[in-house]
N, CA, C and O of each residue as an XYZ file, in Angstrom:
256
protein
N       7.287     -1.231     15.269
C       6.067     -1.154     16.022
C       4.891     -1.224     15.042
O       4.718     -0.340     14.203
N       4.102     -2.264     15.157
C       2.961     -2.433     14.263
C       1.704     -1.986     14.989
O       1.386     -2.470     16.076
N       0.994     -1.050     14.364
C      -0.256     -0.572     14.934
C      -1.397     -1.163     14.122
O      -1.354     -1.193     12.892
N      -2.398     -1.622     14.817
C      -3.568     -2.152     14.138
C      -4.783     -1.436     14.699
O      -5.142     -1.604     15.864
N      -5.402     -0.645     13.858
C      -6.540      0.137     14.297
C      -7.474      0.321     13.111
O      -7.031      0.592     11.995
N      -8.744      0.177     13.355
C      -9.730      0.378     12.304
C     -10.269      1.793     12.426
O     -10.665      2.237     13.504
N     -10.276      2.485     11.305
C     -10.810      3.839     11.264
C     -11.924      3.870     10.239
O     -11.747      3.426      9.105
N     -13.071      4.394     10.638
C     -14.204      4.504      9.730
C     -14.401      5.963      9.366
O     -14.509      6.825     10.239
N     -14.445      6.232      8.073
C     -14.709      7.580      7.589
C     -16.084      7.587      6.939
O     -16.349      6.812      6.021
N     -16.944      8.453      7.413
C     -18.280      8.558      6.849
C     -18.296      9.625      5.766
O     -17.694     10.689      5.914
N     -18.992      9.326      4.676
C     -19.081     10.269      3.561
C     -19.596     11.626      4.009
O     -19.119     12.664      3.550
N     -20.570     11.615      4.905
C     -21.132     12.880      5.391
C     -20.074     13.717      6.109
O     -20.039     14.939      5.964
N     -19.207     13.050      6.889
C     -18.137     13.774      7.581
C     -17.103     14.305      6.596
O     -16.609     15.422      6.748
N     -16.781     13.511      5.595
C     -15.817     13.948      4.582
C     -16.350     15.176      3.858
O     -15.633     16.159      3.674
N     -17.613     15.111      3.451
C     -18.219     16.258      2.759
C     -18.304     17.487      3.651
O     -18.140     18.615      3.188
N     -18.556     17.262      4.919
C     -18.742     18.395      5.849
C     -17.421     19.054      6.247
O     -17.342     20.280      6.330
N     -16.394     18.258      6.492
C     -15.176     18.794      7.094
C     -13.994     18.983      6.140
O     -13.055     19.706      6.472
N     -14.018     18.358      4.978
C     -12.871     18.457      4.079
C     -13.186     19.323      2.870
O     -14.279     19.258      2.306
N     -12.201     20.140      2.479
C     -12.374     20.903      1.238
C     -11.941     20.018      0.071
O     -11.522     18.880      0.282
N     -12.038     20.523     -1.141
C     -11.746     19.720     -2.327
C     -10.298     19.225     -2.356
O     -10.036     18.099     -2.778
N      -9.367     20.058     -1.914
C      -7.964     19.642     -1.875
C      -7.774     18.484     -0.901
O      -7.098     17.505     -1.220
N      -8.369     18.593      0.287
C      -8.246     17.529      1.283
C      -8.893     16.235      0.796
O      -8.365     15.150      1.039
N     -10.018     16.339      0.118
C     -10.679     15.154     -0.441
C      -9.783     14.482     -1.473
O      -9.699     13.255     -1.525
N      -9.126     15.276     -2.281
C      -8.219     14.738     -3.284
C      -7.043     14.020     -2.624
O      -6.647     12.942     -3.068
N      -6.488     14.604     -1.576
C      -5.376     13.982     -0.846
C      -5.817     12.682     -0.193
O      -5.091     11.688     -0.229
N      -7.000     12.684      0.402
C      -7.524     11.479      1.024
C      -7.703     10.377     -0.014
O      -7.364      9.221      0.239
N      -8.224     10.726     -1.156
C      -8.408      9.769     -2.238
C      -7.072      9.191     -2.689
O      -6.957      7.989     -2.928
N      -6.070     10.047     -2.803
C      -4.730      9.607     -3.209
C      -4.148      8.639     -2.186
O      -3.547      7.633     -2.563
N      -4.316      8.925     -0.906
C      -3.773      8.066      0.152
C      -4.474      6.709      0.147
O      -3.821      5.671      0.251
N      -5.794      6.718      0.026
C      -6.538      5.460     -0.004
C      -6.135      4.635     -1.212
O      -5.952      3.423     -1.096
N      -5.990      5.277     -2.386
C      -5.560      4.572     -3.585
C      -4.184      3.936     -3.378
O      -3.965      2.783     -3.749
N      -3.266      4.691     -2.788
C      -1.912      4.181     -2.580
C      -1.926      2.989     -1.629
O      -1.222      2.005     -1.861
N      -2.708      3.065     -0.576
C      -2.795      1.949      0.369
C      -3.345      0.695     -0.315
O      -2.856     -0.409     -0.076
N      -4.354      0.866     -1.160
C      -4.912     -0.270     -1.876
C      -3.878     -0.884     -2.821
O      -3.798     -2.107     -2.940
N      -3.090     -0.048     -3.490
C      -2.042     -0.547     -4.385
C      -0.989     -1.330     -3.610
O      -0.548     -2.391     -4.053
N      -0.586     -0.810     -2.455
C       0.429     -1.486     -1.644
C      -0.095     -2.800     -1.075
O       0.639     -3.786     -1.016
N      -1.352     -2.821     -0.657
C      -1.940     -4.068     -0.158
C      -2.017     -5.096     -1.272
O      -1.745     -6.275     -1.043
N      -2.380     -4.676     -2.462
C      -2.462     -5.598     -3.595
C      -1.080     -6.155     -3.930
O      -0.950     -7.336     -4.255
N      -0.062     -5.326     -3.855
C       1.298     -5.778     -4.152
C       1.774     -6.789     -3.114
O       2.523     -7.710     -3.441
N       1.345     -6.622     -1.873
C       1.735     -7.571     -0.820
C       1.171     -8.961     -1.069
O       1.793     -9.956     -0.696
N       0.019     -9.045     -1.685
C      -0.642    -10.335     -1.876
C      -0.505    -10.868     -3.298
O      -1.024    -11.943     -3.599
N       0.174    -10.148     -4.170
C       0.309    -10.567     -5.570
C       1.552    -11.437     -5.729
O       2.670    -10.946     -5.572
N       1.373    -12.721     -6.038
C       2.545    -13.600     -6.179
C       3.385    -13.279     -7.409
O       4.512    -13.763     -7.522
N       2.866    -12.480     -8.328
C       3.624    -12.129     -9.532
C       4.539    -10.928     -9.340
O       5.315    -10.595    -10.237
N       4.461    -10.280     -8.194
C       5.317     -9.135     -7.934
C       6.753     -9.606     -7.730
O       6.999    -10.598     -7.043
N       7.679     -8.901     -8.318
C       9.082     -9.235     -8.132
C       9.545     -8.707     -6.787
O       9.104     -7.653     -6.330
N      10.429     -9.447     -6.168
C      10.987     -8.979     -4.906
C      12.505     -9.036     -4.991
O      13.075     -9.917     -5.636
N      13.128     -8.109     -4.347
C      14.575     -8.022     -4.321
C      15.033     -8.004     -2.876
O      14.263     -7.672     -1.975
N      16.270     -8.357     -2.662
C      16.849     -8.327     -1.331
C      18.134     -7.518     -1.382
O      18.837     -7.504     -2.392
N      18.428     -6.844     -0.277
C      19.700     -6.120     -0.174
C      20.600     -6.914      0.756
O      20.275     -7.134      1.922
N      21.736     -7.340      0.221
C      22.705     -8.100      0.988
C      24.061     -7.420      0.848
O      24.574     -7.265     -0.260
N      24.629     -7.020      1.958
C      25.930     -6.342      1.944
C      25.950     -5.185      0.958
O      26.890     -5.046      0.176
N      24.922     -4.361      0.993
C      24.786     -3.188      0.135
C      24.687     -3.527     -1.360
O      24.962     -2.679     -2.209
N      24.296     -4.761     -1.675
C      24.116     -5.184     -3.060
C      22.653     -5.572     -3.244
O      22.105     -6.358     -2.472
N      22.030     -5.012     -4.273
C      20.650     -5.348     -4.582
C      20.628     -6.674     -5.333
O      21.188     -6.795     -6.423
N      19.969     -7.672     -4.731
C      19.974     -9.021     -5.304
C      18.559     -9.418     -5.706
O      17.598     -9.157     -4.983
N      18.447    -10.049     -6.861
C      17.178    -10.629     -7.293
C      17.217    -12.102     -6.931
O      18.023    -12.855     -7.477
N      16.348    -12.520     -6.012
C      16.386    -13.923     -5.593
C      16.051    -14.853     -6.759
O      15.282    -14.491     -7.650
N      16.621    -16.023     -6.744
C      16.361    -17.006     -7.782
C      14.895    -17.390     -7.756
O      14.293    -17.532     -6.692
N      14.330    -17.557     -8.938
C      12.946    -17.977     -9.034
C      12.830    -19.435     -8.636
O      13.731    -20.236     -8.882
N      11.711    -19.764     -8.021
C      11.451    -21.123     -7.637
C      11.017    -21.894     -8.884
O      10.160    -21.435     -9.639
N      11.609    -23.054     -9.091
C      11.281    -23.876    -10.242
C      10.127    -24.794     -9.854
O      10.211    -25.548     -8.885
N       9.043    -24.711    -10.634
C       7.877    -25.555    -10.372
C       7.938    -26.752    -11.300
O       8.018    -26.588    -12.518
N       7.903    -27.947    -10.746
C       7.992    -29.173    -11.549
C       6.659    -29.868    -11.570
O       6.522    -30.920    -12.193
């Protein structure tokens, strides 16, 4: 199930409602999401496949 929803966080709300620990957690989550999005679009990232319980590294495409 893919959910697509835009959430806007305002700095004033973050400062008003979150303590320092919560701000740190929010920062960590946002950082992780950015890293995962970058990995999805990075053609240099290695990808592996699991086939019959075996971790396989797909053959690289040869560019001529």
